[in-house]
Backbone as XML, in Angstrom:
<?xml version="1.0"?>
<chain id="A" units="angstrom">
  <residue number="1" name="UNK">
    <atom name="N" x="158.967" y="48.335" z="-77.083"/>
    <atom name="CA" x="158.007" y="49.315" z="-76.825"/>
    <atom name="C" x="156.903" y="48.890" z="-78.511"/>
  </residue>
  <residue number="2" name="UNK">
    <atom name="N" x="157.557" y="49.353" z="-79.352"/>
    <atom name="CA" x="157.269" y="49.120" z="-80.718"/>
    <atom name="C" x="156.694" y="47.690" z="-80.953"/>
  </residue>
  <residue number="3" name="UNK">
    <atom name="N" x="157.519" y="46.451" z="-80.656"/>
    <atom name="CA" x="156.954" y="45.186" z="-81.046"/>
    <atom name="C" x="155.990" y="45.263" z="-80.011"/>
  </residue>
  <residue number="4" name="UNK">
    <atom name="N" x="155.550" y="45.647" z="-78.656"/>
    <atom name="CA" x="154.246" y="45.132" z="-77.833"/>
    <atom name="C" x="153.425" y="45.911" z="-78.360"/>
  </residue>
  <residue number="5" name="UNK">
    <atom name="N" x="153.397" y="47.014" z="-78.899"/>
    <atom name="CA" x="152.245" y="47.942" z="-79.894"/>
    <atom name="C" x="151.999" y="47.377" z="-80.898"/>
  </residue>
  <residue number="6" name="UNK">
    <atom name="N" x="152.786" y="46.846" z="-81.321"/>
    <atom name="CA" x="152.104" y="45.464" z="-83.194"/>
    <atom name="C" x="151.577" y="44.593" z="-82.126"/>
  </residue>
  <residue number="7" name="UNK">
    <atom name="N" x="152.007" y="44.386" z="-81.116"/>
    <atom name="CA" x="151.250" y="43.042" z="-81.050"/>
    <atom name="C" x="150.091" y="42.961" z="-80.720"/>
  </residue>
  <residue number="8" name="UNK">
    <atom name="N" x="150.025" y="44.650" z="-79.590"/>
    <atom name="CA" x="148.873" y="44.957" z="-78.707"/>
    <atom name="C" x="147.464" y="45.532" z="-79.970"/>
  </residue>
  <residue number="9" name="UNK">
    <atom name="N" x="147.907" y="45.774" z="-80.945"/>
    <atom name="CA" x="147.559" y="46.307" z="-82.271"/>
    <atom name="C" x="146.954" y="45.091" z="-83.326"/>
  </residue>
  <residue number="10" name="UNK">
    <atom name="N" x="147.545" y="44.268" z="-83.170"/>
    <atom name="CA" x="146.978" y="42.860" z="-83.672"/>
    <atom name="C" x="146.114" y="41.856" z="-82.937"/>
  </residue>
  <residue number="11" name="UNK">
    <atom name="N" x="145.978" y="41.753" z="-81.584"/>
    <atom name="CA" x="145.324" y="40.999" z="-80.735"/>
    <atom name="C" x="143.932" y="42.242" z="-80.553"/>
  </residue>
  <residue number="12" name="UNK">
    <atom name="N" x="143.917" y="43.091" z="-80.954"/>
    <atom name="CA" x="142.759" y="43.971" z="-80.526"/>
    <atom name="C" x="142.267" y="43.938" z="-81.879"/>
  </residue>
  <residue number="13" name="UNK">
    <atom name="N" x="142.659" y="43.465" z="-82.987"/>
    <atom name="CA" x="142.297" y="43.468" z="-84.306"/>
    <atom name="C" x="142.199" y="45.389" z="-84.700"/>
  </residue>
  <residue number="14" name="UNK">
    <atom name="N" x="142.712" y="46.107" z="-84.591"/>
    <atom name="CA" x="142.771" y="47.348" z="-84.744"/>
    <atom name="C" x="142.535" y="47.726" z="-85.831"/>
  </residue>
  <residue number="15" name="UNK">
    <atom name="N" x="142.708" y="47.049" z="-87.334"/>
    <atom name="CA" x="142.842" y="47.044" z="-88.292"/>
    <atom name="C" x="141.585" y="46.722" z="-88.724"/>
  </residue>
  <residue number="16" name="UNK">
    <atom name="N" x="140.527" y="46.304" z="-88.184"/>
    <atom name="CA" x="139.112" y="46.193" z="-88.371"/>
    <atom name="C" x="138.730" y="47.611" z="-87.853"/>
  </residue>
  <residue number="17" name="UNK">
    <atom name="N" x="139.086" y="48.030" z="-86.608"/>
    <atom name="CA" x="138.537" y="49.235" z="-86.351"/>
    <atom name="C" x="139.047" y="50.365" z="-87.551"/>
  </residue>
  <residue number="18" name="UNK">
    <atom name="N" x="140.054" y="50.214" z="-87.920"/>
    <atom name="CA" x="140.338" y="51.411" z="-88.547"/>
    <atom name="C" x="139.598" y="51.376" z="-90.264"/>
  </residue>
  <residue number="19" name="UNK">
    <atom name="N" x="139.471" y="49.840" z="-90.577"/>
    <atom name="CA" x="137.947" y="50.450" z="-91.827"/>
    <atom name="C" x="136.957" y="50.580" z="-90.972"/>
  </residue>
  <residue number="20" name="UNK">
    <atom name="N" x="136.702" y="50.378" z="-90.342"/>
    <atom name="CA" x="135.504" y="50.959" z="-89.988"/>
    <atom name="C" x="135.237" y="52.461" z="-89.596"/>
  </residue>
  <residue number="21" name="UNK">
    <atom name="N" x="136.812" y="53.029" z="-88.928"/>
    <atom name="CA" x="136.470" y="54.467" z="-88.878"/>
    <atom name="C" x="136.567" y="55.425" z="-90.336"/>
  </residue>
  <residue number="22" name="UNK">
    <atom name="N" x="137.712" y="54.745" z="-91.048"/>
    <atom name="CA" x="138.290" y="55.282" z="-92.122"/>
    <atom name="C" x="136.938" y="55.969" z="-92.921"/>
  </residue>
  <residue number="23" name="UNK">
    <atom name="N" x="135.660" y="55.746" z="-92.406"/>
    <atom name="CA" x="134.274" y="56.041" z="-93.444"/>
    <atom name="C" x="133.839" y="57.289" z="-92.999"/>
  </residue>
  <residue number="24" name="UNK">
    <atom name="N" x="134.669" y="57.895" z="-91.785"/>
    <atom name="CA" x="134.350" y="59.151" z="-91.165"/>
    <atom name="C" x="135.282" y="60.024" z="-90.980"/>
  </residue>
  <residue number="25" name="UNK">
    <atom name="N" x="136.429" y="59.250" z="-91.083"/>
    <atom name="CA" x="137.904" y="59.962" z="-90.242"/>
    <atom name="C" x="138.710" y="59.527" z="-91.533"/>
  </residue>
  <residue number="26" name="UNK">
    <atom name="N" x="139.345" y="60.007" z="-92.619"/>
    <atom name="CA" x="140.248" y="59.358" z="-93.487"/>
    <atom name="C" x="141.163" y="59.089" z="-92.799"/>
  </residue>
  <residue number="27" name="UNK">
    <atom name="N" x="141.740" y="59.781" z="-91.701"/>
    <atom name="CA" x="143.174" y="59.200" z="-91.362"/>
    <atom name="C" x="143.201" y="58.227" z="-91.427"/>
  </residue>
  <residue number="28" name="UNK">
    <atom name="N" x="142.024" y="57.470" z="-90.710"/>
    <atom name="CA" x="142.227" y="55.955" z="-90.704"/>
    <atom name="C" x="142.608" y="55.301" z="-91.577"/>
  </residue>
  <residue number="29" name="UNK">
    <atom name="N" x="142.559" y="55.779" z="-92.867"/>
    <atom name="CA" x="142.826" y="54.963" z="-94.597"/>
    <atom name="C" x="144.250" y="54.937" z="-94.354"/>
  </residue>
  <residue number="30" name="UNK">
    <atom name="N" x="144.789" y="55.653" z="-93.321"/>
    <atom name="CA" x="146.578" y="55.231" z="-93.681"/>
    <atom name="C" x="147.017" y="54.348" z="-92.451"/>
  </residue>
  <residue number="31" name="UNK">
    <atom name="N" x="146.334" y="53.965" z="-91.699"/>
    <atom name="CA" x="146.600" y="52.587" z="-91.511"/>
    <atom name="C" x="147.867" y="51.726" z="-91.303"/>
  </residue>
  <residue number="32" name="UNK">
    <atom name="N" x="147.426" y="51.360" z="-92.500"/>
    <atom name="CA" x="148.550" y="50.727" z="-93.369"/>
    <atom name="C" x="150.031" y="51.061" z="-93.325"/>
  </residue>
  <residue number="33" name="UNK">
    <atom name="N" x="149.682" y="52.387" z="-93.654"/>
    <atom name="CA" x="151.071" y="53.411" z="-93.850"/>
    <atom name="C" x="151.902" y="53.245" z="-92.076"/>
  </residue>
  <residue number="34" name="UNK">
    <atom name="N" x="150.886" y="53.568" z="-90.965"/>
    <atom name="CA" x="151.330" y="53.554" z="-89.488"/>
    <atom name="C" x="151.511" y="51.973" z="-89.409"/>
  </residue>
  <residue number="35" name="UNK">
    <atom name="N" x="151.785" y="51.288" z="-90.014"/>
    <atom name="CA" x="152.111" y="49.877" z="-89.707"/>
    <atom name="C" x="153.405" y="49.799" z="-90.409"/>
  </residue>
  <residue number="36" name="UNK">
    <atom name="N" x="153.174" y="50.481" z="-90.987"/>
    <atom name="CA" x="154.986" y="49.718" z="-92.234"/>
    <atom name="C" x="155.916" y="51.076" z="-91.532"/>
  </residue>
  <residue number="37" name="UNK">
    <atom name="N" x="155.565" y="52.087" z="-90.773"/>
    <atom name="CA" x="156.389" y="53.063" z="-89.762"/>
    <atom name="C" x="156.781" y="52.129" z="-88.556"/>
  </residue>
  <residue number="38" name="UNK">
    <atom name="N" x="155.863" y="51.479" z="-88.238"/>
    <atom name="CA" x="155.961" y="50.793" z="-86.737"/>
    <atom name="C" x="156.803" y="49.585" z="-86.975"/>
  </residue>
  <residue number="39" name="UNK">
    <atom name="N" x="156.856" y="48.906" z="-88.240"/>
    <atom name="CA" x="157.334" y="47.596" z="-88.561"/>
    <atom name="C" x="158.936" y="48.257" z="-89.010"/>
  </residue>
  <residue number="40" name="UNK">
    <atom name="N" x="159.549" y="49.352" z="-89.508"/>
    <atom name="CA" x="160.373" y="50.010" z="-89.892"/>
    <atom name="C" x="161.250" y="50.225" z="-88.194"/>
  </residue>
  <residue number="41" name="UNK">
    <atom name="N" x="160.562" y="50.901" z="-87.179"/>
    <atom name="CA" x="161.002" y="50.861" z="-86.320"/>
    <atom name="C" x="161.535" y="50.107" z="-85.583"/>
  </residue>
  <residue number="42" name="UNK">
    <atom name="N" x="161.055" y="48.856" z="-85.752"/>
    <atom name="CA" x="160.948" y="47.317" z="-85.048"/>
    <atom name="C" x="162.317" y="46.825" z="-85.980"/>
  </residue>
  <residue number="43" name="UNK">
    <atom name="N" x="162.545" y="47.070" z="-87.276"/>
    <atom name="CA" x="163.280" y="46.844" z="-87.638"/>
    <atom name="C" x="165.307" y="47.424" z="-87.748"/>
  </residue>
  <residue number="44" name="UNK">
    <atom name="N" x="164.447" y="48.328" z="-86.604"/>
    <atom name="CA" x="165.951" y="49.603" z="-86.502"/>
    <atom name="C" x="166.661" y="48.831" z="-85.437"/>
  </residue>
  <residue number="45" name="UNK">
    <atom name="N" x="165.959" y="47.648" z="-84.752"/>
    <atom name="CA" x="166.610" y="47.208" z="-83.038"/>
    <atom name="C" x="167.622" y="46.340" z="-83.809"/>
  </residue>
  <residue number="46" name="UNK">
    <atom name="N" x="168.555" y="46.708" z="-83.133"/>
    <atom name="CA" x="170.022" y="45.443" z="-83.121"/>
    <atom name="C" x="169.552" y="44.239" z="-82.958"/>
  </residue>
  <residue number="47" name="UNK">
    <atom name="N" x="169.877" y="43.115" z="-83.912"/>
    <atom name="CA" x="170.047" y="41.830" z="-83.655"/>
    <atom name="C" x="170.369" y="40.865" z="-82.408"/>
  </residue>
  <residue number="48" name="UNK">
    <atom name="N" x="171.543" y="42.151" z="-82.294"/>
    <atom name="CA" x="172.547" y="41.688" z="-81.258"/>
    <atom name="C" x="173.948" y="42.255" z="-80.561"/>
  </residue>
  <residue number="49" name="UNK">
    <atom name="N" x="174.277" y="42.052" z="-79.887"/>
    <atom name="CA" x="175.413" y="42.918" z="-79.437"/>
    <atom name="C" x="176.347" y="43.364" z="-80.306"/>
  </residue>
  <residue number="50" name="UNK">
    <atom name="N" x="177.112" y="44.570" z="-80.473"/>
    <atom name="CA" x="177.702" y="44.978" z="-81.397"/>
    <atom name="C" x="179.155" y="44.349" z="-81.416"/>
  </residue>
  <residue number="51" name="UNK">
    <atom name="N" x="179.797" y="43.534" z="-80.852"/>
    <atom name="CA" x="180.690" y="42.975" z="-80.805"/>
    <atom name="C" x="180.265" y="41.187" z="-81.571"/>
  </residue>
  <residue number="52" name="UNK">
    <atom name="N" x="178.974" y="41.358" z="-80.903"/>
    <atom name="CA" x="178.716" y="39.896" z="-81.986"/>
    <atom name="C" x="178.277" y="40.007" z="-83.347"/>
  </residue>
  <residue number="53" name="UNK">
    <atom name="N" x="178.440" y="41.016" z="-83.861"/>
    <atom name="CA" x="177.707" y="41.470" z="-85.608"/>
    <atom name="C" x="176.530" y="41.974" z="-85.369"/>
  </residue>
  <residue number="54" name="UNK">
    <atom name="N" x="175.835" y="42.572" z="-84.219"/>
    <atom name="CA" x="174.742" y="43.022" z="-84.483"/>
    <atom name="C" x="174.382" y="44.307" z="-85.078"/>
  </residue>
  <residue number="55" name="UNK">
    <atom name="N" x="173.008" y="44.657" z="-85.439"/>
    <atom name="CA" x="173.059" y="46.105" z="-86.527"/>
    <atom name="C" x="173.734" y="46.262" z="-87.372"/>
  </residue>
  <residue number="56" name="UNK">
    <atom name="N" x="174.670" y="47.487" z="-88.028"/>
    <atom name="CA" x="175.246" y="47.412" z="-89.407"/>
    <atom name="C" x="176.813" y="46.601" z="-89.190"/>
  </residue>
  <residue number="57" name="UNK">
    <atom name="N" x="176.901" y="45.638" z="-90.193"/>
    <atom name="CA" x="177.773" y="45.251" z="-90.812"/>
    <atom name="C" x="179.004" y="46.120" z="-90.757"/>
  </residue>
  <residue number="58" name="UNK">
    <atom name="N" x="178.918" y="47.249" z="-91.331"/>
    <atom name="CA" x="180.021" y="48.018" z="-91.826"/>
    <atom name="C" x="180.044" y="49.314" z="-90.536"/>
  </residue>
  <residue number="59" name="UNK">
    <atom name="N" x="179.905" y="48.919" z="-89.384"/>
    <atom name="CA" x="179.752" y="50.286" z="-88.248"/>
    <atom name="C" x="181.400" y="50.573" z="-88.195"/>
  </residue>
  <residue number="60" name="UNK">
    <atom name="N" x="181.535" y="51.603" z="-88.367"/>
    <atom name="CA" x="183.399" y="52.430" z="-88.344"/>
    <atom name="C" x="183.197" y="52.580" z="-86.638"/>
  </residue>
  <residue number="61" name="UNK">
    <atom name="N" x="182.627" y="52.395" z="-86.006"/>
    <atom name="CA" x="182.559" y="52.392" z="-84.252"/>
    <atom name="C" x="183.394" y="50.409" z="-83.997"/>
  </residue>
  <residue number="62" name="UNK">
    <atom name="N" x="182.262" y="49.657" z="-84.457"/>
    <atom name="CA" x="182.621" y="48.314" z="-84.472"/>
    <atom name="C" x="184.233" y="48.138" z="-85.021"/>
  </residue>
  <residue number="63" name="UNK">
    <atom name="N" x="184.316" y="48.263" z="-86.060"/>
    <atom name="CA" x="185.509" y="48.366" z="-86.802"/>
    <atom name="C" x="187.225" y="48.965" z="-86.521"/>
  </residue>
  <residue number="64" name="UNK">
    <atom name="N" x="186.288" y="50.021" z="-85.578"/>
    <atom name="CA" x="187.822" y="50.485" z="-84.705"/>
    <atom name="C" x="188.150" y="50.074" z="-83.365"/>
  </residue>
  <residue number="65" name="UNK">
    <atom name="N" x="187.253" y="49.532" z="-83.059"/>
    <atom name="CA" x="187.477" y="48.791" z="-81.736"/>
    <atom name="C" x="187.491" y="47.278" z="-82.088"/>
  </residue>
  <residue number="66" name="UNK">
    <atom name="N" x="187.712" y="46.577" z="-82.786"/>
    <atom name="CA" x="188.138" y="45.301" z="-83.465"/>
    <atom name="C" x="189.471" y="45.919" z="-83.990"/>
  </residue>
  <residue number="67" name="UNK">
    <atom name="N" x="189.570" y="46.377" z="-84.369"/>
    <atom name="CA" x="190.880" y="47.112" z="-85.054"/>
    <atom name="C" x="192.373" y="47.114" z="-83.882"/>
  </residue>
  <residue number="68" name="UNK">
    <atom name="N" x="191.816" y="47.748" z="-82.935"/>
    <atom name="CA" x="192.391" y="48.089" z="-81.453"/>
    <atom name="C" x="192.655" y="47.389" z="-80.531"/>
  </residue>
  <residue number="69" name="UNK">
    <atom name="N" x="191.744" y="46.003" z="-80.915"/>
    <atom name="CA" x="191.509" y="44.686" z="-80.212"/>
    <atom name="C" x="191.211" y="45.554" z="-79.130"/>
  </residue>
  <residue number="70" name="UNK">
    <atom name="N" x="190.162" y="46.124" z="-78.919"/>
    <atom name="CA" x="189.481" y="46.798" z="-77.846"/>
    <atom name="C" x="188.371" y="45.542" z="-77.326"/>
  </residue>
  <residue number="71" name="UNK">
    <atom name="N" x="187.597" y="45.793" z="-75.883"/>
    <atom name="CA" x="186.709" y="44.811" z="-75.763"/>
    <atom name="C" x="185.060" y="45.736" z="-76.117"/>
  </residue>
  <residue number="72" name="UNK">
    <atom name="N" x="185.696" y="47.315" z="-76.028"/>
    <atom name="CA" x="184.632" y="48.409" z="-76.882"/>
    <atom name="C" x="185.302" y="49.893" z="-76.562"/>
  </residue>
  <residue number="73" name="UNK">
    <atom name="N" x="184.335" y="50.490" z="-76.936"/>
    <atom name="CA" x="184.758" y="51.913" z="-76.867"/>
    <atom name="C" x="185.306" y="52.221" z="-75.316"/>
  </residue>
  <residue number="74" name="UNK">
    <atom name="N" x="184.837" y="51.586" z="-74.289"/>
    <atom name="CA" x="184.925" y="52.369" z="-73.232"/>
    <atom name="C" x="186.688" y="52.330" z="-72.520"/>
  </residue>
  <residue number="75" name="UNK">
    <atom name="N" x="187.314" y="51.018" z="-73.139"/>
    <atom name="CA" x="188.334" y="50.778" z="-73.076"/>
    <atom name="C" x="189.685" y="51.727" z="-74.142"/>
  </residue>
  <residue number="76" name="UNK">
    <atom name="N" x="189.408" y="52.537" z="-74.716"/>
    <atom name="CA" x="190.032" y="53.536" z="-75.692"/>
    <atom name="C" x="190.100" y="54.981" z="-74.557"/>
  </residue>
  <residue number="77" name="UNK">
    <atom name="N" x="191.199" y="55.182" z="-75.149"/>
    <atom name="CA" x="191.784" y="56.332" z="-74.535"/>
    <atom name="C" x="191.247" y="57.526" z="-75.045"/>
  </residue>
  <residue number="78" name="UNK">
    <atom name="N" x="190.860" y="57.317" z="-76.088"/>
    <atom name="CA" x="190.153" y="58.553" z="-76.895"/>
    <atom name="C" x="189.035" y="58.311" z="-77.076"/>
  </residue>
  <residue number="79" name="UNK">
    <atom name="N" x="187.852" y="57.951" z="-75.991"/>
    <atom name="CA" x="186.624" y="57.882" z="-75.895"/>
    <atom name="C" x="186.077" y="58.871" z="-76.381"/>
  </residue>
  <residue number="80" name="UNK">
    <atom name="N" x="186.331" y="59.818" z="-75.413"/>
    <atom name="CA" x="185.386" y="60.894" z="-74.962"/>
    <atom name="C" x="185.454" y="62.363" z="-76.284"/>
  </residue>
  <residue number="81" name="UNK">
    <atom name="N" x="186.592" y="62.093" z="-76.810"/>
    <atom name="CA" x="186.493" y="62.858" z="-78.218"/>
    <atom name="C" x="186.627" y="62.383" z="-79.602"/>
  </residue>
  <residue number="82" name="UNK">
    <atom name="N" x="186.099" y="61.241" z="-79.390"/>
    <atom name="CA" x="186.008" y="59.965" z="-80.740"/>
    <atom name="C" x="184.894" y="60.727" z="-81.899"/>
  </residue>
  <residue number="83" name="UNK">
    <atom name="N" x="185.415" y="60.921" z="-82.906"/>
    <atom name="CA" x="184.420" y="61.465" z="-84.042"/>
    <atom name="C" x="183.369" y="60.724" z="-84.153"/>
  </residue>
  <residue number="84" name="UNK">
    <atom name="N" x="183.851" y="58.936" z="-84.084"/>
    <atom name="CA" x="183.180" y="57.762" z="-84.553"/>
    <atom name="C" x="181.900" y="57.869" z="-84.117"/>
  </residue>
  <residue number="85" name="UNK">
    <atom name="N" x="181.997" y="58.382" z="-82.575"/>
    <atom name="CA" x="180.757" y="58.068" z="-81.311"/>
    <atom name="C" x="179.745" y="59.523" z="-81.632"/>
  </residue>
  <residue number="86" name="UNK">
    <atom name="N" x="179.845" y="60.298" z="-82.384"/>
    <atom name="CA" x="178.674" y="61.487" z="-82.562"/>
    <atom name="C" x="177.866" y="61.592" z="-82.766"/>
  </residue>
  <residue number="87" name="UNK">
    <atom name="N" x="178.024" y="60.701" z="-83.978"/>
    <atom name="CA" x="176.714" y="60.438" z="-84.392"/>
    <atom name="C" x="175.769" y="59.565" z="-83.651"/>
  </residue>
  <residue number="88" name="UNK">
    <atom name="N" x="175.786" y="58.408" z="-82.925"/>
    <atom name="CA" x="175.218" y="57.863" z="-81.786"/>
    <atom name="C" x="174.491" y="58.981" z="-80.360"/>
  </residue>
  <residue number="89" name="UNK">
    <atom name="N" x="175.494" y="59.767" z="-80.368"/>
    <atom name="CA" x="175.250" y="60.755" z="-78.801"/>
    <atom name="C" x="173.738" y="61.404" z="-79.529"/>
  </residue>
  <residue number="90" name="UNK">
    <atom name="N" x="173.541" y="61.566" z="-81.194"/>
    <atom name="CA" x="172.527" y="62.237" z="-80.867"/>
    <atom name="C" x="171.165" y="61.473" z="-80.776"/>
  </residue>
  <residue number="91" name="UNK">
    <atom name="N" x="171.462" y="60.411" z="-80.873"/>
    <atom name="CA" x="170.085" y="59.124" z="-80.181"/>
    <atom name="C" x="170.323" y="58.820" z="-78.849"/>
  </residue>
  <residue number="92" name="UNK">
    <atom name="N" x="171.328" y="58.661" z="-78.457"/>
    <atom name="CA" x="171.719" y="58.181" z="-77.092"/>
    <atom name="C" x="172.406" y="59.281" z="-76.242"/>
  </residue>
  <residue number="93" name="UNK">
    <atom name="N" x="171.922" y="60.319" z="-75.862"/>
    <atom name="CA" x="172.676" y="61.353" z="-75.008"/>
    <atom name="C" x="173.106" y="60.721" z="-73.623"/>
  </residue>
  <residue number="94" name="UNK">
    <atom name="N" x="172.950" y="59.795" z="-73.110"/>
    <atom name="CA" x="173.582" y="59.276" z="-71.838"/>
    <atom name="C" x="175.303" y="58.626" z="-72.445"/>
  </residue>
  <residue number="95" name="UNK">
    <atom name="N" x="175.038" y="58.597" z="-73.570"/>
    <atom name="CA" x="176.526" y="57.751" z="-74.114"/>
    <atom name="C" x="178.112" y="57.832" z="-73.232"/>
  </residue>
  <residue number="96" name="UNK">
    <atom name="N" x="178.202" y="59.081" z="-73.000"/>
    <atom name="CA" x="179.605" y="59.125" z="-72.151"/>
    <atom name="C" x="178.906" y="58.928" z="-71.182"/>
  </residue>
  <residue number="97" name="UNK">
    <atom name="N" x="178.541" y="59.048" z="-70.333"/>
    <atom name="CA" x="177.557" y="58.869" z="-68.994"/>
    <atom name="C" x="177.729" y="57.096" z="-68.854"/>
  </residue>
  <residue number="98" name="UNK">
    <atom name="N" x="177.599" y="56.281" z="-69.832"/>
    <atom name="CA" x="177.401" y="54.838" z="-69.620"/>
    <atom name="C" x="178.328" y="54.279" z="-69.976"/>
  </residue>
  <residue number="99" name="UNK">
    <atom name="N" x="179.499" y="55.048" z="-70.951"/>
    <atom name="CA" x="180.844" y="54.745" z="-71.394"/>
    <atom name="C" x="181.956" y="54.646" z="-70.339"/>
  </residue>
  <residue number="100" name="UNK">
    <atom name="N" x="181.395" y="55.846" z="-69.087"/>
    <atom name="CA" x="182.404" y="56.053" z="-68.612"/>
    <atom name="C" x="182.338" y="55.019" z="-67.059"/>
  </residue>
  <residue number="101" name="UNK">
    <atom name="N" x="180.972" y="54.856" z="-66.911"/>
    <atom name="CA" x="180.771" y="53.616" z="-65.877"/>
    <atom name="C" x="181.167" y="52.385" z="-66.234"/>
  </residue>
  <residue number="102" name="UNK">
    <atom name="N" x="181.162" y="52.291" z="-67.075"/>
    <atom name="CA" x="181.738" y="50.491" z="-67.839"/>
    <atom name="C" x="183.057" y="50.503" z="-67.164"/>
  </residue>
  <residue number="103" name="UNK">
    <atom name="N" x="183.631" y="51.568" z="-67.960"/>
    <atom name="CA" x="185.173" y="52.368" z="-67.818"/>
    <atom name="C" x="186.136" y="52.250" z="-66.261"/>
  </residue>
  <residue number="104" name="UNK">
    <atom name="N" x="184.771" y="52.621" z="-65.314"/>
    <atom name="CA" x="185.654" y="52.775" z="-64.615"/>
    <atom name="C" x="185.001" y="51.547" z="-63.065"/>
  </residue>
  <residue number="105" name="UNK">
    <atom name="N" x="183.840" y="51.204" z="-63.489"/>
    <atom name="CA" x="183.346" y="50.582" z="-62.632"/>
    <atom name="C" x="182.912" y="48.961" z="-63.307"/>
  </residue>
  <residue number="106" name="UNK">
    <atom name="N" x="182.615" y="48.961" z="-63.988"/>
    <atom name="CA" x="182.503" y="47.651" z="-64.908"/>
    <atom name="C" x="180.828" y="47.679" z="-65.389"/>
  </residue>
  <residue number="107" name="UNK">
    <atom name="N" x="180.956" y="46.756" z="-65.593"/>
    <atom name="CA" x="179.116" y="46.318" z="-66.506"/>
    <atom name="C" x="178.304" y="45.934" z="-65.390"/>
  </residue>
  <residue number="108" name="UNK">
    <atom name="N" x="178.650" y="45.114" z="-64.487"/>
    <atom name="CA" x="177.522" y="45.122" z="-63.976"/>
    <atom name="C" x="176.739" y="46.596" z="-63.269"/>
  </residue>
  <residue number="109" name="UNK">
    <atom name="N" x="178.106" y="47.486" z="-62.728"/>
    <atom name="CA" x="178.008" y="48.673" z="-62.562"/>
    <atom name="C" x="176.977" y="49.812" z="-63.374"/>
  </residue>
  <residue number="110" name="UNK">
    <atom name="N" x="177.182" y="49.330" z="-64.717"/>
    <atom name="CA" x="176.528" y="49.761" z="-65.490"/>
    <atom name="C" x="174.740" y="49.399" z="-65.737"/>
  </residue>
  <residue number="111" name="UNK">
    <atom name="N" x="174.599" y="47.846" z="-65.387"/>
    <atom name="CA" x="173.629" y="47.649" z="-65.599"/>
    <atom name="C" x="172.362" y="48.158" z="-64.269"/>
  </residue>
  <residue number="112" name="UNK">
    <atom name="N" x="173.410" y="48.505" z="-63.177"/>
    <atom name="CA" x="172.612" y="49.352" z="-61.964"/>
    <atom name="C" x="172.644" y="50.863" z="-62.325"/>
  </residue>
  <residue number="113" name="UNK">
    <atom name="N" x="173.170" y="51.163" z="-62.838"/>
    <atom name="CA" x="173.340" y="52.443" z="-62.890"/>
    <atom name="C" x="172.936" y="53.679" z="-64.236"/>
  </residue>
  <residue number="114" name="UNK">
    <atom name="N" x="172.556" y="52.786" z="-64.950"/>
    <atom name="CA" x="172.309" y="52.973" z="-66.409"/>
    <atom name="C" x="170.930" y="54.248" z="-66.271"/>
  </residue>
  <residue number="115" name="UNK">
    <atom name="N" x="170.948" y="55.130" z="-67.534"/>
    <atom name="CA" x="170.187" y="55.413" z="-67.440"/>
    <atom name="C" x="169.360" y="55.517" z="-68.855"/>
  </residue>
  <residue number="116" name="UNK">
    <atom name="N" x="168.175" y="56.565" z="-68.974"/>
    <atom name="CA" x="167.506" y="55.995" z="-70.276"/>
    <atom name="C" x="168.703" y="55.566" z="-71.564"/>
  </residue>
  <residue number="117" name="UNK">
    <atom name="N" x="168.355" y="54.931" z="-72.611"/>
    <atom name="CA" x="169.071" y="54.834" z="-73.576"/>
    <atom name="C" x="169.220" y="55.541" z="-74.615"/>
  </residue>
  <residue number="118" name="UNK">
    <atom name="N" x="167.703" y="56.020" z="-75.238"/>
    <atom name="CA" x="167.247" y="56.683" z="-75.978"/>
    <atom name="C" x="167.216" y="57.866" z="-75.634"/>
  </residue>
  <residue number="119" name="UNK">
    <atom name="N" x="167.269" y="59.073" z="-76.302"/>
    <atom name="CA" x="166.931" y="60.603" z="-76.468"/>
    <atom name="C" x="165.094" y="60.419" z="-76.103"/>
  </residue>
  <residue number="120" name="UNK">
    <atom name="N" x="164.460" y="60.261" z="-76.475"/>
    <atom name="CA" x="162.960" y="59.905" z="-76.536"/>
    <atom name="C" x="162.255" y="58.858" z="-75.284"/>
  </residue>
  <residue number="121" name="UNK">
    <atom name="N" x="163.287" y="58.245" z="-74.417"/>
    <atom name="CA" x="162.993" y="57.967" z="-73.560"/>
    <atom name="C" x="163.605" y="58.135" z="-72.053"/>
  </residue>
  <residue number="122" name="UNK">
    <atom name="N" x="162.594" y="59.518" z="-71.845"/>
    <atom name="CA" x="162.907" y="60.559" z="-70.749"/>
    <atom name="C" x="162.581" y="60.162" z="-69.379"/>
  </residue>
</chain>
């Protein structure tokens, strides 16, 4: 979504519009700062799946699953009370639901039954 917004802004030359509008509305002087925030959001996106090294190299969740030789957290008996997952649940409110579907029904079912991924995707 952020990547699409950035592209649309560029295609429609909104930086030029901001330059014109900043004469009457000071907030448009912050357009470049807005683009910096947008780029930071884009950079939050993982570059690949967890098992293939996406996101944080030092991820304790991935390290745990790898050390236990698990395909993923859904294969762990301690998944529901795992403290390592608790910080993810702030941003991924359906994490337990998703992991349970994968554990009980598999990845295909997950893709068919998944709910919103992030808290702000309601």
